[in-house]
C-alpha positions in Angstrom: 133.9 8.5 24.8 134.3 4.7 24.7 131.9 2.2 23.4 130.5 1.3 26.8 130.0 4.9 27.7 127.7 5.7 24.4 126.0 2.5 25.3 125.1 3.7 28.8 124.0 7.4 27.1 121.6 5.7 24.9 120.1 3.7 27.8 120.0 7.1 29.8 118.3 9.0 27.3 116.1 6.1 26.6 114.6 6.2 30.0 113.8 9.8 29.8 110.1 10.7 30.8 108.1 11.0 27.5 107.3 14.8 26.5 104.2 16.1 28.2 100.6 15.6 26.3 98.0 18.3 26.0 94.2 17.8 26.3 94.0 17.7 22.5 96.0 14.3 22.3 94.1 12.8 25.2 90.3 14.2 23.8 90.2 13.8 20.0 88.7 16.6 18.0 85.4 15.0 17.4 84.8 14.1 20.9 85.8 17.4 21.8 83.3 18.8 19.4 80.7 16.9 20.9 81.3 18.2 24.6 80.8 21.6 23.6 78.0 20.9 21.6 76.5 19.5 24.8 76.8 23.0 26.5 75.7 24.7 23.6 72.8 22.5 23.2 71.9 22.4 26.8 72.2 26.2 26.9 69.9 26.5 23.8 67.3 24.0 25.5 66.7 25.7 29.1 66.7 29.2 27.6 64.4 28.8 24.7 61.8 26.6 26.8 62.0 29.0 29.8 61.6 31.9 27.1 58.8 30.2 25.3 56.8 29.7 28.3 56.9 33.3 29.6 56.0 34.5 25.8 53.2 32.6 25.8 51.8 34.0 29.2 52.7 37.2 28.2 51.2 37.3 24.8 48.0 35.7 25.5 47.1 37.1 28.7 43.4 36.6 28.3 43.1 33.5 27.1 42.0 30.5 29.0 44.7 28.7 31.1 43.8 25.3 29.9 44.2 26.6 26.5 47.5 28.5 27.2 49.1 25.0 28.8 48.0 23.2 25.5 49.6 25.9 23.3 52.6 25.4 25.6 52.5 21.5 24.9 52.5 22.1 21.3 55.4 24.5 21.5 57.4 22.0 23.3 56.8 19.4 20.7 57.9 21.8 18.1 61.0 22.5 20.3 61.7 18.9 20.3 61.5 18.8 16.6 64.0 21.5 16.3 66.6 20.4 18.6 66.4 16.9 16.8 67.5 18.8 13.7 70.4 20.4 15.8 71.5 17.5 17.4 71.9 15.9 14.0 73.9 19.0 12.8 75.9 19.1 16.0 77.1 15.3 15.6 75.0 14.1 18.0 75.3 16.5 20.8 72.1 16.4 23.4 70.8 18.5 26.1 69.6 15.8 28.4 72.0 13.6 30.7 69.8 10.8 30.5 69.7 10.7 26.7 73.5 10.3 27.0 73.4 7.6 29.5 70.5 5.6 27.9 72.3 5.6 24.6 75.5 4.7 26.1 73.9 1.8 28.1 71.8 0.5 25.6 74.9 0.2 22.9 74.0 2.8 20.4 76.9 5.2 21.1 80.4 4.1 21.4 82.9 6.0 23.0 85.4 5.8 25.8 83.8 5.9 29.3 85.6 9.2 30.0 83.8 11.0 27.4 80.6 10.2 29.0 81.9 11.8 32.1 83.0 14.7 30.3 79.5 15.2 28.8 77.3 15.0 32.0 79.1 18.4 33.3 79.0 19.8 29.8 75.3 19.8 30.1 75.0 21.0 33.4 77.4 24.0 32.9 75.0 24.9 29.6 71.8 24.8 31.7 73.4 26.9 34.3 74.1 29.2 32.0 70.7 29.1 30.0 68.7 29.9 33.1 70.8 32.6 34.3 70.8 34.2 30.9 66.8 33.7 30.7 66.3 35.3 34.0 68.8 38.0 33.3 67.4 39.2 29.8 63.4 39.6 31.3 62.4 42.5 33.5 62.1 41.9 37.1 58.6 41.9 37.1 58.5 39.0 35.1 61.0 37.1 37.0 58.4 35.0 39.4 56.9 33.4 36.4 60.1 31.8 35.4 60.4 28.6 37.3 61.9 25.4 36.7 60.9 22.0 37.9 60.5 21.9 41.9 59.1 19.4 44.2 55.6 19.7 45.1 55.5 16.5 47.2 57.7 14.3 49.7 60.8 13.6 48.5 60.5 9.7 48.4 56.9 10.5 46.6 58.8 12.8 44.1 61.6 10.5 43.9 59.7 7.6 42.6 57.5 9.8 40.3 60.3 11.0 38.4 61.8 7.9 38.3 58.9 6.0 36.8 58.5 9.0 34.1 62.1 9.0 33.5 61.9 5.1 33.0 58.6 5.4 30.7 60.3 8.4 28.5 63.7 6.4 28.0 62.0 3.0 27.6 59.8 4.7 24.6 62.9 6.4 23.0 64.8 3.3 23.0 62.5 1.1 21.8 61.3 3.4 19.0 65.0 3.9 18.3 65.5 0.1 17.5 62.2 -1.0 16.8 60.3 2.1 15.6 59.8 3.3 12.3 62.6 4.1 9.9 61.8 7.8 9.5 63.7 9.9 12.0 60.8 12.5 12.0 58.3 9.7 12.8 60.3 8.4 15.5 60.7 12.2 16.9 57.0 12.5 16.6 56.4 9.5 18.9 59.1 10.5 21.1 57.7 14.1 21.8 54.2 13.5 21.9 55.4 10.9 24.9 57.6 13.0 26.5 54.8 15.8 26.7 52.5 13.6 27.6 54.5 12.4 30.5 55.5 15.8 31.3 52.1 16.8 31.9 51.4 13.6 34.2 54.4 14.5 36.5 53.2 18.0 36.7 51.6 17.9 40.2 54.7 15.8 41.6 58.3 17.2 40.5 57.8 19.5 37.9 58.8 17.5 36.2 62.2 17.3 34.9 63.0 14.1 33.2 66.4 16.2 32.5 68.9 16.3 35.3 71.2 19.4 34.0 67.8 21.2 33.4 66.9 20.7 37.1 70.4 21.6 38.1 70.2 24.9 36.4 67.1 26.3 38.1 68.1 24.8 41.2 71.1 26.6 41.1 69.8 29.7 40.8 68.0 29.2 44.2 70.8 27.8 45.8 69.4 24.5 46.4 71.7 22.5 44.0 73.6 21.1 46.9 70.5 19.8 49.1 69.9 16.0 49.4 66.4 16.5 47.9 67.6 17.6 44.7 70.2 14.9 44.4 67.8 12.2 45.4 64.8 13.3 43.3 66.3 14.8 40.3 69.8 12.8 39.9 69.7 9.4 41.7 66.1 8.4 41.0 66.2 9.3 37.1 69.6 7.8 36.4 68.8 4.6 38.1 65.4 4.4 36.1 67.5 5.4 33.0 70.0 2.1 33.4 67.0 0.0 34.0 64.9 0.9 31.0 68.1 1.0 28.8 69.1 -2.7 30.0 65.4 -3.9 29.7 65.2 -2.7 25.9 68.7 -4.0 25.3 67.5 -7.5 26.7 64.5 -7.2 24.4 66.3 -6.7 21.4 68.9 -9.4 22.3 66.5 -12.1 22.8 64.5 -10.6 19.4 68.0 -11.2 17.7 68.3 -14.8 19.1 64.7 -15.7 18.0 65.3 -14.7 14.6 68.8 -16.4 14.3 67.4 -19.7 15.5 64.2 -19.3 13.2 
């Protein structure tokens, strides 16, 4: 083979298609664990919340309704603390798409956009498994007591309510993160009390969810997850509100930093 032929052979081999890559090469190990952690966190959150509510109703049948509600809210605060610890152990995995979107939009978390696109479906899958498992593990007589968020008003009113509540809780969470106490426990105390209080305010409107994955899981059981009302009230409204709250907090923090530099 002559020199010219050898040169052509080298050029042809250099133009060959690169070897096929696997998903592991596209998704680094840390991000893959984060996504799988989201599935587990969403599953545990939905499952434990549902079981806790039914357990309180069954365990204290003669307790006044208002007292049982207070006990459920106190238990919800305890669950938020528990999942704060689990999130730390799981390298930042979360059970609520609004948290993921808010932290990304506010600049707290930094990763490629495609990882955000993977985390949201992961949380939906976890929530679907959680609702199915929660309903399946109880006798049929108790299944009517297991209901998730559902629309109690007109869809426009529900969208406004869900959006305002989501805006409020995201604003409090982010502002506490940037300007709140340094202690993680104190931050969690502030945000957990705020979430439970806002949840009680929205009970007469949308449930409320303030968590699209959780709402999707329960809607999936009723075959209502494809309806316009569900998409409008439990996805579009809270996500837009979350983006607005994140951008507002980011603007507040940026303005404060500029003023400090000028002083």
